[in-house]
C-alpha positions in Angstrom: 30.3 -39.2 -11.0 33.2 -36.8 -11.8 32.4 -33.2 -12.4 35.0 -31.4 -14.5 35.2 -27.6 -14.0 35.0 -25.5 -17.1 38.5 -23.9 -17.5 38.7 -20.3 -18.2 35.0 -19.7 -17.6 34.5 -17.4 -14.6 30.9 -16.9 -15.3 28.8 -18.2 -12.4 25.4 -19.7 -13.2 24.0 -18.7 -9.8 23.5 -15.0 -9.1 25.5 -13.6 -6.3 23.4 -11.7 -3.7 24.4 -9.2 -1.1 24.0 -11.9 1.6 26.7 -13.9 -0.2 29.1 -11.0 0.1 28.3 -10.6 3.8 29.0 -14.3 4.5 32.1 -14.5 2.3 33.8 -11.5 3.8 32.9 -12.1 7.4 35.8 -11.8 9.8 38.2 -10.6 7.1 39.8 -7.3 6.2 37.2 -6.9 3.4 34.2 -7.5 5.7 31.1 -5.5 4.9 30.9 -2.6 7.3 28.2 0.0 7.6 27.9 0.4 3.9 24.5 -0.3 2.4 23.8 -2.1 -0.8 22.0 -0.2 -3.5 18.3 -0.8 -3.9 15.7 1.2 -5.8 13.3 2.8 -3.3 9.7 3.6 -4.0 7.8 0.4 -3.4 4.1 1.1 -2.7 3.7 3.4 0.2 7.4 3.3 1.0 10.0 5.8 -0.2 13.6 6.1 1.0 14.1 4.3 4.2 10.5 4.8 5.5 6.9 5.2 4.5 6.0 8.3 2.5 3.4 8.9 5.2 6.3 8.9 7.8 7.3 12.3 9.1 10.7 12.2 10.7 12.4 15.1 12.4 14.5 15.5 9.3 11.5 15.7 7.0 9.8 18.2 9.4 13.0 20.3 9.3 12.9 20.4 5.5 9.2 21.4 5.4 9.7 24.1 8.1 12.6 25.5 6.0 10.6 25.3 2.8 7.4 26.9 4.3 9.3 29.2 6.6 7.0 28.2 9.4 6.4 25.3 11.7 2.7 24.6 10.7 3.4 21.1 9.5 5.4 20.4 12.7 2.5 21.5 14.9 0.0 19.5 12.8 2.2 16.4 13.1 2.5 16.9 16.8 -1.3 17.0 17.0 -1.6 13.9 14.9 1.0 12.1 17.2 -1.1 13.0 20.2 -4.2 11.6 18.6 -2.4 8.4 17.6 -1.0 7.9 21.1 -4.4 8.2 22.7 -5.9 5.8 20.1 -3.4 3.2 20.7 -3.5 3.2 24.5 -4.9 -0.1 25.8 -7.7 0.4 28.3 -9.4 -2.5 30.0 -12.7 -0.8 29.7 -12.5 -1.1 25.9 -13.1 -4.8 26.1 -16.8 -4.7 25.4 -19.3 -7.5 25.2 -18.4 -8.0 21.5 -14.7 -8.6 22.3 -13.0 -11.8 21.5 -12.0 -12.4 25.1 -15.6 -12.3 26.3 -16.7 -14.7 23.6 -14.0 -17.2 24.6 -14.9 -16.9 28.3 -18.3 -18.6 27.6 -18.1 -21.9 25.9 -21.8 -21.9 25.4 -21.7 -18.5 23.6 -18.6 -19.5 21.6 -20.5 -22.3 19.9 -23.9 -20.5 19.8 -25.5 -20.7 16.3 -26.6 -17.4 14.9 -30.2 -16.8 14.3 -30.9 -18.7 11.1 -33.1 -16.1 9.5 -30.7 -13.3 10.2 -27.7 -15.3 9.2 -29.3 -16.4 5.9 -30.2 -12.8 5.1 -26.6 -11.7 5.6 -25.3 -14.7 3.5 -27.7 -14.8 0.6 -28.8 -11.2 0.2 -25.5 -9.5 0.9 -22.4 -11.7 1.0 -23.1 -13.6 -2.2 -24.3 -10.5 -4.0 -21.7 -7.9 -2.9 -18.6 -9.8 -1.4 -18.4 -13.1 -3.2 -18.0 -11.7 -6.8 -14.9 -9.8 -5.6 -13.5 -12.6 -3.5 -15.0 -15.8 -5.1 -13.3 -18.6 -3.2 -16.4 -20.5 -2.2 -18.8 -22.6 -4.3 -22.1 -20.9 -3.6 -24.3 -23.9 -4.2 -22.2 -26.2 -2.0 -22.0 -23.7 0.8 -25.7 -22.9 0.9 -26.5 -26.6 0.7 -24.2 -27.2 3.7 -25.6 -24.5 5.9 -29.2 -25.7 5.3 -28.4 -29.4 5.9 -30.3 -31.0 8.8 -27.2 -31.6 11.0 -25.3 -28.4 10.3 -25.5 -27.2 13.9 -23.9 -30.4 15.0 -21.1 -29.9 12.5 -20.4 -26.4 13.8 -19.9 -27.7 17.3 -17.6 -30.5 16.1 -15.5 -28.5 13.6 -13.6 -25.3 14.7 -12.6 -24.6 11.1 -16.2 -24.8 9.9 -17.4 -22.7 12.8 -14.8 -20.0 12.0 -15.7 -20.0 8.3 -19.4 -19.8 8.9 -19.2 -16.9 11.4 -16.7 -15.0 9.2 -19.0 -15.3 6.2 -22.0 -14.1 8.2 -19.8 -11.2 9.6 -18.8 -10.2 6.0 -22.4 -10.1 4.9 -23.5 -8.2 8.0 -20.6 -5.7 7.6 -21.4 -5.1 3.9 -25.0 -4.5 4.9 -25.7 -2.1 7.8 -24.0 -3.9 10.7 -20.4 -2.8 10.2 -18.4 -0.2 12.1 -15.0 1.3 11.6 -13.9 0.5 15.1 -13.1 -3.0 16.3 -15.4 -4.3 19.0 -18.4 -2.3 17.8 -21.3 -3.2 15.6 -23.3 -6.3 14.9 -20.8 -7.6 12.4 -18.1 -7.6 15.0 -20.1 -10.0 17.2 -19.9 -12.6 14.4 -16.3 -11.8 13.6 -15.3 -12.1 17.3 -16.6 -15.6 17.4 -14.6 -16.5 14.3 -11.5 -14.9 15.8 -12.0 -16.9 19.0 -11.4 -20.0 17.0 -7.9 -19.0 15.7 -5.9 -20.6 18.6 -7.7 -23.8 17.8 -7.1 -23.5 14.1 -3.4 -23.2 14.8 -3.4 -26.7 16.3 -5.1 -28.3 13.4 -3.3 -29.8 10.4 -3.5 -28.3 7.0 -6.9 -28.9 5.4 -9.2 -27.3 3.0 -11.6 -26.4 5.8 -8.9 -24.6 7.7 -7.7 -22.8 4.6 -11.2 -21.6 3.7 -11.7 -20.4 7.3 -8.4 -18.4 7.2 -9.4 -17.0 3.7 -12.7 -15.7 5.1 -10.9 -14.2 8.1 -8.4 -12.6 5.7 -11.1 -10.9 3.7 -12.7 -9.4 6.8 -9.3 -8.2 8.1 -8.8 -6.1 5.0 -11.1 -3.5 6.4 -10.0 -0.7 8.6 -11.3 -2.2 11.8 -8.8 -5.0 11.6 -5.6 -3.2 10.7 -4.0 -4.3 13.9 -4.2 -8.0 13.0 -4.4 -8.0 9.2 -0.8 -9.0 8.7 -1.0 -11.7 11.3 -4.1 -13.3 9.7 -2.9 -12.9 6.1 0.5 -14.5 6.8 -1.1 -17.5 8.4 -3.5 -17.9 5.5 -0.7 -17.6 2.9 1.3 -20.2 4.8 -1.6 -22.6 4.8 -2.3 -22.0 1.1 1.3 -23.0 0.2 1.4 -26.0 2.5 -1.8 -27.4 1.2 -0.3 -27.6 -2.3 1.4 -30.9 -1.2 -2.0 -32.5 -0.4 -3.5 -34.9 -2.8 -6.9 -33.2 -3.3 -9.4 -34.5 -5.9 -12.5 -33.3 -7.7 -14.4 -30.3 -6.2 -12.0 -30.1 -3.3 -9.1 -29.5 -5.7 -11.0 -26.8 -7.5 -11.9 -25.1 -4.2 -8.3 -25.2 -3.2 -7.2 -23.6 -6.4 -9.7 -20.8 -5.9 -8.6 -20.1 -2.4 -4.9 -20.3 -3.3 -5.1 -17.7 -6.1 -7.4 -15.4 -4.2 -4.9 -15.4 -1.3 -2.0 -15.0 -3.7 -3.6 -11.9 -5.2 -4.6 -10.4 -1.9 -1.2 -11.1 -0.3 0.9 -9.7 -3.1 -1.2 -6.5 -3.4 -1.3 -5.8 0.4 2.3 -6.5 1.1 3.5 -4.5 -1.9 1.6 -1.5 -0.9 2.8 -1.7 2.7 6.4 -2.5 1.9 6.4 -6.0 3.3 8.1 -9.1 1.9 5.8 -11.7 0.3 5.3 -15.1 1.8 4.4 -16.8 -1.5 7.4 -18.2 -3.4 6.5 -17.7 -7.0 9.2 -20.1 -8.2 7.3 -23.0 -6.6 3.9 -22.2 -8.0 2.5 -24.8 -10.4 -1.1 -24.5 -9.4 -3.4 -23.7 -12.4 -5.7 -20.8 -12.1 -9.2 -22.2 -12.4 -12.1 -20.7 -14.4 -14.3 -18.7 -11.9 -17.6 -17.7 -13.5 -18.6 -15.9 -10.3 -15.6 -13.6 -10.7 -16.6 -12.4 -14.2 -18.3 -9.0 -14.5 -19.6 -8.2 -17.9 -16.5 -8.6 -20.2 -14.1 -8.3 -17.3 -12.5 -11.5 -15.9 -11.9 -10.0 -12.5 -10.4 -13.0 -10.9 -7.8 -13.5 -13.6 -7.1 -9.8 -14.1 -6.3 -9.2 -10.5 -4.1 -12.3 -10.3 -2.1 -11.1 -13.3 -1.7 -7.7 -11.6 -0.5 -9.4 -8.4 2.2 -11.2 -10.4 3.4 -7.9 -11.9 3.9 -6.6 -8.4 5.7 -9.7 -7.4 8.1 -9.3 -10.4 8.8 -5.7 -9.3 9.3 -6.8 -5.7 12.0 -9.4 -6.5 13.7 -7.6 -9.4 13.5 -3.9 -8.7 12.6 -3.2 -5.0 14.9 -5.7 -3.4 18.6 -5.6 -2.4 20.6 -6.0 -5.6 23.1 -8.5 -6.5 26.7 -7.3 -6.1 27.3 -7.0 -9.8 24.1 -5.5 -11.1 24.8 -2.3 -13.0 22.5 0.7 -12.4 21.3 0.4 -16.0 19.9 -3.0 -15.0 17.3 -1.3 -12.8 16.3 1.1 -15.6 15.7 -1.9 -17.9 13.6 -3.6 -15.2 11.5 -0.4 -14.8 11.1 -0.4 -18.6 9.9 -4.0 -18.6 7.5 -3.3 -15.7 6.0 -0.3 -17.5 5.6 -2.3 -20.7 3.9 -5.2 -18.9 1.7 -2.8 -16.9 0.6 -1.2 -20.2 -0.1 -4.7 -21.6 -2.1 -5.5 -18.5 -4.1 -2.3 -18.9 -4.9 -3.0 -22.6 -6.1 -6.5 -21.7 -9.0 -4.9 -19.7 -12.3 -4.1 -21.4 -12.6 -0.5 -22.4 -15.3 0.4 -19.9 -13.2 -0.9 -17.0 -9.8 0.1 -18.5 -7.5 2.4 -16.4 -6.3 5.7 -18.0 -9.7 5.9 -19.7 -12.2 8.2 -18.1 -14.0 6.6 -15.2 -17.5 6.8 -16.4 -20.1 5.2 -14.1 -22.8 5.3 -16.7 -21.0 2.7 -18.8 -21.0 0.2 -16.0 -24.1 -1.9 -15.3 -24.3 -1.9 -11.5 -22.6 -1.0 -8.3 -20.5 -4.2 -8.3 -19.1 -3.3 -11.7 -18.3 0.2 -10.5 -16.5 -1.2 -7.5 -14.4 -3.4 -9.7 -13.6 -0.7 -12.2 -12.6 1.7 -9.4 -10.3 -0.9 -7.9 -8.7 -1.5 -11.3 -8.1 2.2 -11.8 -6.5 2.6 -8.4 -4.3 -0.4 -8.7 -3.0 0.7 -12.1 -2.3 4.3 -10.9 -0.7 3.0 -7.7 1.8 0.8 -9.5 2.5 3.5 -12.1 3.2 6.0 -9.4 5.7 3.5 -7.8 7.5 3.0 -11.1 7.7 6.8 -11.7 9.1 7.4 -8.2 11.6 4.5 -8.7 12.8 6.2 -11.9 13.4 9.5 -10.1 15.1 7.7 -7.2 17.4 6.0 -9.7 18.1 9.3 -11.4 19.0 11.0 -8.2 21.4 8.2 -7.2 23.2 7.7 -10.5 24.9 9.6 -13.2 24.0 9.4 -16.9 21.6 6.6 -16.5 18.2 8.4 -16.7 18.0 11.1 -19.3 16.7 14.6 -18.4 13.8 14.0 -20.7 12.9 10.8 -18.9 13.2 12.5 -15.6 10.9 15.3 -16.8 8.3 12.8 -18.1 8.4 10.8 -14.9 7.9 13.8 -12.7 5.0 15.1 -14.7 3.5 11.6 -14.9 3.9 11.3 -11.1 1.9 14.5 -10.7 -0.8 13.5 -13.1 -1.1 10.0 -11.6 -1.5 11.4 -8.1 -4.1 13.8 -9.4 -6.0 10.9 -11.1 -6.1 9.0 -7.8 -7.4 12.1 -5.9 -10.1 12.6 -8.6 -11.2 9.0 -8.0 -11.7 9.5 -4.2 -15.2 10.9 -4.8 -16.2 7.4 -6.0 -14.8 5.5 -3.1 -17.4 3.9 -0.8 -16.5 5.2 2.6 -17.7 2.0 4.3 -16.2 -0.4 6.9 -16.1 -3.1 4.3 -13.9 -1.1 1.9 -10.3 -2.4 2.0 -7.8 -0.1 3.8 -5.5 0.2 0.7 -8.5 1.7 -1.3 -10.0 3.7 1.6 -6.8 5.3 2.8 -3.5 3.8 1.6 -3.4 4.8 -2.1 -5.2 8.1 -1.6 -3.0 9.3 1.3 0.2 8.6 -0.6 -1.1 10.4 -3.7 -2.1 13.4 -1.5 1.4 13.6 0.0 3.1 13.3 -3.4 1.0 16.2 -4.6 1.6 18.1 -1.3 5.4 17.8 -1.8 5.0 18.9 -5.4 3.0 22.0 -4.5 5.2 23.0 -1.6 8.3 22.6 -3.8 6.8 24.3 -6.9 4.4 27.0 -5.6 4.6 28.9 -8.9 4.1 26.0 -11.3 1.5 26.4 -13.9 -0.5 23.5 -12.6 -0.5 24.6 -8.9 -4.0 25.9 -8.9 -5.3 22.6 -10.2 -3.1 20.7 -7.7 -4.5 22.7 -4.8 -8.0 21.9 -5.9 -7.3 18.2 -6.0 -5.5 18.4 -2.6 -8.8 19.9 -1.3 -10.7 17.0 -2.9 -8.4 14.5 -1.2 -8.8 16.3 2.1 -12.6 16.1 1.6 -12.4 12.3 1.2 -10.7 11.9 4.5 -13.2 14.3 6.1 -15.9 12.0 4.8 -14.1 9.2 6.5 -14.2 11.0 9.8 -17.9 11.8 9.4 -18.8 8.2 8.4 -16.9 6.9 11.4 -18.7 9.2 13.8 -15.4 11.0 14.5 -13.5 7.9 15.6 -11.2 8.2 12.6 -9.9 11.8 12.6 -9.4 12.0 8.8 -10.0 15.8 8.7 -6.4 16.2 10.1 -5.2 14.9 6.7 -7.1 17.7 5.0 -5.1 20.3 6.9 -2.1 19.5 4.8 -4.1 20.9 1.9 -4.8 24.1 3.9 -1.1 24.5 4.7 -0.2 24.2 1.0 -2.8 26.7 -0.1 -1.7 29.2 2.5 1.9 28.8 1.4 1.0 29.4 -2.3 -1.1 32.4 -1.4 1.8 33.8 0.6 4.2 33.3 -2.3 1.9 35.1 -4.6 1.3 37.9 -2.2 4.8 38.6 -0.9 6.9 37.2 -3.8 9.0 35.4 -1.2 12.7 36.1 -2.0 15.3 33.4 -2.2 15.5 31.2 0.8 19.1 31.5 1.8 21.0 30.1 4.7 20.4 33.1 6.9 16.7 32.6 6.8 16.9 28.9 7.7 15.9 27.6 11.1 18.9 27.1 13.4 18.7 23.3 13.0 19.3 23.5 9.3 22.9 23.9 8.4 22.3 24.5 4.7 19.4 24.7 2.3 17.7 21.3 2.4 17.1 21.6 -1.2 20.7 22.1 -2.1 22.0 23.7 -5.3 22.9 21.8 -8.3 25.0 22.6 -11.3 23.4 24.5 -14.1 21.8 22.1 -16.5 23.6 23.8 -19.4 27.0 22.9 -18.1 28.5 19.7 -19.3 30.3 17.1 -17.2 29.3 14.5 -14.7 27.5 15.3 -11.6 27.8 13.4 -8.3 24.4 11.7 -7.7 24.7 12.5 -3.9 25.2 16.2 -4.7 21.9 16.2 -6.5 19.8 16.2 -3.3 16.6 17.0 -5.2 15.6 15.3 -8.4 15.3 18.5 -10.5 13.7 18.3 -14.0 12.4 20.5 -16.7 9.2 20.1 -18.7 10.1 18.1 -21.8 9.3 21.0 -24.0 12.1 23.1 -22.4 14.9 20.6 -22.2 17.2 22.1 -24.8 20.3 23.3 -23.0 20.4 26.4 -25.1 17.1 27.5 -23.7 18.4 27.4 -20.1 20.4 30.4 -18.9 23.9 29.4 -17.8 23.4 31.2 -14.4 20.2 29.5 -13.6 20.4 27.2 -10.6 17.7 24.8 -9.9 17.4 25.0 -6.1 13.6 24.8 -5.8 13.3 28.6 -5.4 9.6 29.6 -6.0 10.7 32.7 -7.9 12.2 30.7 -10.8 11.2 32.2 -14.1 10.4 28.8 -15.7 6.8 27.9 -14.6 6.9 24.5 -16.1 9.9 23.3 -14.1 9.0 20.5 -11.6 11.0 19.5 -8.6 10.5 16.6 -6.3 12.7 15.9 -3.2 13.0 12.2 -3.9 16.5 11.7 -2.5 17.1 14.5 0.0 19.0 13.7 3.2 16.1 15.3 5.1 13.9 12.5 4.0 16.2 9.8 5.2 15.8 8.0 8.5 17.8 5.5 10.4 16.7 2.0 9.4 17.2 0.7 12.9 15.7 3.6 14.8 12.7 5.0 12.8 11.8 7.9 15.1 8.9 10.0 14.0 5.2 9.8 13.2 3.5 7.6 10.6 0.3 9.3 9.6 -1.2 5.9 8.6 -1.4 5.1 12.3 -4.4 7.5 12.5 -6.5 4.6 11.2 -5.2 2.1 13.7 -7.0 1.1 16.9 -6.4 -1.0 19.9 -8.4 -4.2 19.4 -10.6 -5.2 22.3 -10.0 -8.6 23.7 -6.9 -9.3 21.6 -3.7 -10.0 23.4 -0.9 -7.6 22.5 0.9 -10.6 20.9 -1.5 -10.2 18.0 -0.9 -6.5 17.7 2.6 -5.4 16.9 1.5 -1.8 17.4 0.8 -2.5 21.1 3.6 -4.9 21.8 6.3 -2.4 20.7 7.4 -4.1 17.6 6.0 -1.4 15.3 8.7 -0.2 12.9 7.0 2.9 11.6 
């Protein structure tokens, strides 16, 4: 077969990626050097080159300069000390509930839990509180199986079934009163440790529905704060199994069960990896698996299973089109159009949700029938606000790195929306169940990012008209993390997060009391060569502005954007004495927020919630093995 090239047509049907440029120019004069391709930052918890919860030396220098003290520096040092002590591996930590001790005794490893106790955890708790949120099992089939005459023999013969059963009992026990925030503690962990002990055996087994369901149950348990050290490891293996099993010729009920597990894992994996800045394992282009009807996942008028799967797909689109390394020819306006489409589809997703569950509507618990409905509604609200916050920050990042792409009015709206969205999240923290069974991204991930966004806004805009409200919500967010410390018996030092709110309030009070003159170079710490905020051109002056000169994304309230209303000698350098109380500034692209991609030195506040896992080899825990990237 002869293929005739199309003459005069230079258009290439396949997109050219940055990796193509690396390979094409390798070992040539035009080889790619240290230059970095453009990519919109702002995915989930991640901003710039590191997590928004990451405090590098540069960021600490900025805050010290801004606050004119080193209170944040000292607080982060305390947090670093706490993190270091929590992540130290001590042999004495391996308690009787650890996985290693379970594996040491073959008799214990295959012991069948007390039937009455296990049935209570499964029937009264798991299928009432956990299953509607994660409906991957057929309840009737599972209960019939565990009550069959020879079920104990099947557990001994099947490692996959053994892991599934113990993980389900562990989930029910954890959702009841047997869960703890620390790994290795609590009755639920005793069941979970037995399930974890089967993982090496599961690795040796071929792909099957039993193995997939076991990994799905383990994944659900790992979403809690006690399993943060191994969550990514378990989730990745489960996602790999889900994709591989698509090639199997499953029939009847097994096929439906596979579809349930697949879409549940797809949803979990997309949401978790988006919020923690990780690449997805699922390849969307290869998915042809229909999403099945799941009556157990319907709550009132809300089809929870389908709604969350659609949300996961939205995140996946953003990951591949917006928050990834660009093609070599994509103009910056392309990213703005992608943001527009994501915002449109997010709004369509919101409007598809029944009114009493719908985000951006008041979260009114009295309109929801029961605790399960309230849990689902809260999750939907947090998911919506989280993605909205990511898109707003992406808009500001694009504005700070380009010229004449994002209008000043759009920047103003995005900054104000970012403030309001962060406030909405902190308002919702009072409704979060501070329990071991609550997923980490609900319990800590989304709230802590919103708290730090609002913290930066307050510190940069101490005289803004909304500062008093913002401070009150920072206190509310700090109270949430103090509740976490109380509920964990002090094992999770969440009250340290609340101290950021105290620092912000003290700074605002100082500004009000002393007036705080302009922060010039003479008043900067010796390590700061110039104002970390920088000084931009007056907004009333025409002409292009270098995006790298604009070290802070400075915007005005949309009601004050007319250039004639802005004095020509007014410079937007983040000074708290500015006469315009509605101006909002956010240091979205400041060099003091950048870190080296290869050497991320600093402290990640999210590590406060991590723990050494008893009985788990460091291979399972990147935090211990030294592979942690901040």
